[in-house]
C-alpha positions in Angstrom: -71.8 -210.8 33.3 -75.1 -211.1 35.1 -77.5 -208.2 34.4 -79.4 -206.9 37.4 -83.2 -207.7 37.0 -84.6 -206.2 40.3 -83.0 -202.7 40.2 -83.8 -200.9 36.9 -81.3 -198.1 37.7 -78.5 -200.7 38.1 -79.9 -202.5 35.0 -79.6 -199.3 32.9 -76.0 -198.6 34.0 -74.9 -202.2 33.2 -76.6 -202.1 29.8 -74.9 -198.8 28.8 -71.5 -200.2 29.9 -72.2 -203.2 27.7 -73.1 -200.9 24.8 -69.9 -198.9 25.3 -67.8 -202.1 25.1 -69.6 -203.2 22.0 -69.1 -199.8 20.3 -65.4 -199.5 21.2 -64.7 -203.1 20.0 -63.9 -204.6 23.4 -66.6 -207.4 22.9 -65.4 -208.7 19.6 -64.8 -212.2 18.7 -61.8 -212.8 16.3 -61.5 -215.7 14.0 -58.3 -216.6 12.1 -57.9 -219.4 9.5 -54.9 -220.3 7.5 -55.4 -222.4 4.4 -53.0 -224.9 2.9 -51.7 -222.5 0.4 -50.4 -220.1 3.2 -53.4 -217.6 2.9 -54.5 -216.2 6.3 -57.9 -214.9 6.7 -59.1 -213.0 9.9 -62.6 -211.9 10.7 -63.9 -209.9 13.6 -67.5 -209.9 14.5 -70.1 -209.4 17.3 -73.5 -210.9 17.3 -75.1 -207.9 19.2 -78.2 -206.2 18.2 -77.6 -202.6 18.9 -81.2 -201.5 18.3 -82.6 -204.0 20.7 -79.9 -203.1 23.3 -80.9 -199.4 22.9 -84.6 -200.3 23.5 -83.6 -202.3 26.6 -81.7 -199.3 27.8 -84.6 -197.0 27.3 -86.9 -199.4 29.1 -84.6 -199.6 32.0 -84.1 -195.9 32.2 -87.9 -195.4 32.1 -88.4 -197.9 34.9 -85.6 -196.3 37.0 -87.3 -192.8 36.5 -90.6 -194.3 37.7 -89.1 -196.0 40.6 -87.7 -192.6 41.7 -91.0 -190.8 41.4 -90.1 -189.3 38.1 -92.1 -189.2 34.8 -91.1 -191.7 32.0 -89.9 -190.5 28.7 -92.5 -190.2 26.1 -91.8 -190.7 22.4 -94.1 -189.4 19.7 -94.2 -190.7 16.2 -93.6 -187.8 13.9 -94.2 -187.7 10.1 -91.1 -187.4 7.9 
């Protein structure tokens, strides 16, 4: 799937769709191995970095808001 680079609003939508697929397990890779003694092992995994994907979604949403004349989101660091 090619991600839109020129339209930040379309990019945000596409990235959210990708995140939804990852979270619901639709973008998993499955690996199955059977050893000589009859033992079967199966693993499912994804190589996605959800934190990075979330940051890309926020950046696209901010760029979309700016392109529509809105204000970008601002995040403050708060002490714990």
